[in-house]
C-alpha positions in Angstrom: 31.7 -7.5 -1.8 31.6 -4.1 -3.5 31.3 -1.1 -1.1 30.9 2.7 -1.8 30.7 5.6 0.6 29.1 8.7 -1.0 29.2 12.2 0.5 27.7 13.9 -2.5 25.8 13.2 -5.8 26.9 10.2 -7.7 25.6 7.4 -10.0 26.5 3.7 -9.5 25.7 0.7 -11.7 25.5 -3.0 -10.7 24.9 -6.4 -12.3 23.4 -9.6 -11.0 21.0 -7.9 -8.4 18.0 -9.8 -7.2 17.4 -8.2 -3.9 17.3 -4.7 -2.6 17.4 -3.4 0.9 17.2 0.3 1.8 17.4 2.0 5.2 17.5 5.8 5.3 16.8 8.3 8.0 15.5 11.3 6.0 15.0 12.4 2.4 13.3 11.2 -0.8 13.6 7.6 -2.0 12.2 6.4 -5.4 12.5 2.7 -6.4 11.4 1.7 -9.9 11.4 -1.7 -11.6 13.0 -1.0 -14.9 16.2 -2.9 -15.3 16.8 -6.2 -17.0 18.9 -9.3 -16.3 19.9 -8.1 -12.8 21.0 -4.6 -13.9 20.5 -2.0 -11.1 21.4 1.7 -10.9 21.6 3.9 -7.8 21.3 7.6 -8.5 22.1 9.9 -5.6 21.2 13.5 -6.1 21.7 15.0 -2.7 23.6 14.0 0.5 23.3 16.3 3.5 25.2 15.9 6.8 28.4 14.3 8.0 27.5 10.7 7.6 28.1 9.1 4.1 25.5 7.2 2.2 26.8 3.6 2.1 26.1 1.3 -1.0 27.1 -2.3 -0.9 26.6 -5.2 -3.3 27.2 -8.8 -2.4 25.7 -12.2 -3.5 23.0 -10.5 -5.6 21.8 -8.2 -2.8 22.1 -4.4 -3.1 22.1 -2.5 0.2 21.7 1.3 0.5 21.9 2.8 4.0 22.2 6.3 5.4 22.4 6.8 9.2 21.9 4.4 12.1 18.9 2.1 12.4 17.3 3.1 15.6 14.3 1.3 16.9 13.5 4.1 19.4 11.1 6.4 17.7 12.4 9.5 19.4 15.9 8.6 18.5 15.0 8.2 14.8 13.2 11.6 14.6 15.9 13.4 16.4 18.6 11.8 14.2 16.8 12.8 11.0 17.4 16.4 11.6 21.0 16.1 10.9 21.3 14.0 7.7 19.3 13.7 4.5 19.6 12.0 1.2 17.6 12.0 -2.1 18.0 8.6 -3.8 16.5 7.0 -7.0 17.1 3.3 -7.5 16.4 1.3 -10.6 16.1 -2.5 -10.2 14.7 -5.4 -12.3 10.9 -5.7 -11.8 11.3 -9.1 -10.3 13.7 -7.9 -7.6 12.7 -8.5 -4.0 12.4 -5.1 -2.4 12.6 -4.1 1.3 12.7 -0.3 2.1 12.6 1.6 5.3 12.5 5.4 5.2 12.1 7.1 8.6 11.3 10.5 7.5 10.4 11.6 4.0 8.4 10.5 0.9 8.8 7.0 -0.6 7.7 5.9 -4.1 7.8 2.3 -5.3 6.6 1.5 -8.8 6.5 -1.4 -11.4 7.5 -4.1 -9.0 6.5 -7.7 -9.7 7.7 -9.6 -6.6 7.4 -9.4 -2.9 7.7 -5.8 -1.6 8.0 -4.4 1.9 7.9 -0.6 2.7 8.0 0.8 6.2 8.1 4.4 7.4 7.6 6.6 10.4 6.6 10.0 8.9 6.1 10.8 5.2 3.8 9.7 2.4 4.3 6.2 0.9 3.1 5.8 -2.7 2.9 2.5 -4.6 2.1 2.2 -8.3 1.8 -0.9 -10.4 2.7 -3.3 -7.7 2.1 -6.8 -8.9 3.5 -8.9 -6.1 2.6 -9.4 -2.4 3.1 -6.1 -0.7 3.4 -5.1 3.0 3.4 -1.3 3.8 3.4 0.3 7.2 3.9 3.9 8.5 3.2 5.8 11.6 2.1 9.2 10.3 1.4 10.1 6.7 -0.7 8.7 3.8 -0.5 5.4 2.0 -1.5 5.4 -1.7 -1.5 2.2 -3.7 -2.5 2.3 -7.4 -3.1 -0.7 -9.7 -2.7 -3.3 -7.0 -3.0 -6.8 -8.6 -1.7 -9.0 -5.7 -2.2 -9.3 -1.9 -1.7 -6.0 -0.1 -1.4 -5.2 3.6 -1.4 -1.5 4.5 -1.4 -0.1 8.1 -1.0 3.4 9.5 -1.4 5.0 12.9 -2.5 8.3 11.6 -3.2 9.2 7.9 -5.4 8.0 5.2 -5.1 4.9 3.1 -6.2 4.9 -0.6 -6.1 1.7 -2.7 -7.0 1.2 -6.3 -7.2 -2.6 -6.9 -7.3 -4.6 -10.0 -6.8 -8.3 -9.5 -8.2 -11.8 -9.5 -9.0 -13.1 -5.9 -6.4 -10.9 -4.3 -6.6 -10.0 -0.5 -6.5 -6.4 0.7 -6.0 -5.7 4.4 -6.0 -2.1 5.4 -6.1 -0.6 8.9 -5.7 2.9 10.5 -6.2 4.3 13.9 -7.2 7.8 12.9 -7.9 8.5 9.2 -10.0 7.1 6.4 -9.8 4.1 4.1 -10.8 4.4 0.5 -10.8 1.4 -1.8 -11.6 1.6 -5.6 -12.3 -1.8 -7.2 -11.5 -1.3 -10.9 -13.5 -3.1 -13.6 -12.3 -6.7 -14.1 -11.5 -7.2 -10.4 -12.8 -10.7 -9.7 -13.8 -12.0 -6.2 -11.5 -9.8 -4.1 -11.2 -10.3 -0.3 -11.2 -7.0 1.6 -10.6 -6.6 5.4 -10.8 -3.0 6.4 -10.6 -1.6 9.9 -10.6 1.9 11.3 -10.9 3.3 14.9 -11.9 6.8 14.0 -12.7 7.8 10.4 -14.7 6.5 7.5 -14.5 3.7 5.1 -15.5 4.2 1.4 -15.5 1.4 -1.1 -16.4 1.9 -4.8 -17.2 -1.3 -6.8 -18.4 -2.1 -10.3 -22.1 -2.7 -10.6 -21.4 -6.3 -11.5 -19.2 -6.9 -8.5 -19.4 -10.3 -6.8 -19.1 -9.6 -3.1 -20.4 -10.9 0.3 -20.8 -7.7 2.2 -20.5 -7.1 5.9 -19.8 -3.5 7.0 -20.5 -2.2 10.5 -19.8 0.9 12.6 -20.4 1.4 16.3 -21.1 5.1 15.9 -21.9 6.3 12.3 -24.1 5.7 9.3 -24.1 3.0 6.7 -24.8 4.2 3.1 -24.9 2.3 -0.2 -26.1 2.9 -3.7 -26.4 -0.8 -4.5 -29.9 -2.4 -4.4 -30.6 -5.5 -2.3 -28.3 -4.8 0.7 -29.7 -4.5 4.2 -28.8 -1.5 6.3 -30.0 -2.1 9.9 -29.3 -1.7 13.6 -26.5 -4.0 14.9 -27.1 -6.3 17.8 -30.8 -6.7 17.2 -31.6 -3.1 18.3 -30.1 -3.6 21.8 -29.4 -0.2 23.4 -25.7 0.4 23.8 -24.7 3.6 25.7 -23.3 6.5 23.6 -23.4 4.5 20.3 -25.8 3.6 17.6 -24.3 0.5 15.9 -25.2 0.0 12.3 -24.6 -2.9 9.8 -24.7 -3.0 6.1 -24.9 -6.6 4.8 -26.0 -8.7 1.8 -24.7 -10.4 -1.3 -23.8 -8.8 -4.6 -23.7 -11.1 -7.7 -22.4 -14.5 -6.8 -20.9 -13.4 -3.5 -17.6 -15.1 -4.3 -15.6 -12.2 -3.0 -15.7 -10.7 0.5 -15.9 -7.3 1.9 -15.5 -6.9 5.7 -15.2 -3.5 7.2 -15.3 -2.3 10.8 -15.3 1.1 12.4 -15.6 2.4 16.0 -16.6 5.9 14.9 -17.3 6.9 11.4 -19.4 6.1 8.4 -19.5 3.0 6.1 -20.1 3.8 2.4 -20.4 1.3 -0.5 -20.8 3.0 -3.8 -21.8 1.5 -7.2 -20.0 2.4 -10.4 -21.0 1.7 -14.0 -18.9 -0.9 -15.7 -16.6 0.2 -18.5 -16.8 -3.0 -20.7 -13.8 -2.1 -22.9 -11.6 -1.9 -19.7 -13.1 -5.1 -18.4 -12.6 -7.1 -21.6 -9.0 -5.8 -21.8 -8.3 -7.1 -18.2 -9.8 -10.5 -19.0 -7.7 -10.8 -22.1 -4.6 -10.0 -20.1 -5.4 -12.6 -17.5 -6.0 -15.2 -20.1 -2.7 -14.4 -21.7 -0.9 -14.9 -18.3 -2.6 -18.3 -17.8 -1.5 -19.5 -21.2 
């Protein structure tokens, strides 16, 4: 096993890396898939506090840790006041990635295998994630761009924004307080969306040639769509429910091969139609055909 304890800026290079695990208490973390043949680079630009940042490599796994892993939320937040580190990590795109940042922004990009990202406070940004991805945070926003595989995104407070482009991928998103926005890009074929909010709104934008079976409902809010042929009506057959006016938006778009399920306790449900960019769609189809071959 190779072990390094860093108390200041440094740059370390490794070979034969296939898995990455990061646990830090506070600071910025940036992970990008850019290396080849197991090559990985850890670039530390700032270390604050008395505890060193520990980097180890063993049996193809690279570990980066800074501070104690404390499951108690208050203990985490108290501890993050004393130590911080800013870290950039380059790994092969097919590396398995598991990152926990307790306080601070996290960016993950160009990753092609299973990815896990957990936080407590701070924004989590995903870009070009092409493998199954699980992301959770307590407070702060989750933004995922160019998602082409299954995605699960959960927050307690804070918005979730997803830009999806994939074939029959599943997107599950949930937040207690905050909004969920999902953009289905041209070329997305039969996605499966399960969206849930307690308070806040859900907005979905889909191409006009989308293939979706739609079921969106809210206990207290409006249902709005720019698609023709969908029904917006009272839920529960017009039964009176105290303090609420349940509404449902339902129907089939195209073949209905995909699925859109969305639920809200309070807040609006909105499904918007967007004109298709045929050049983009054809490009996506060509890429998918190339992968199949």
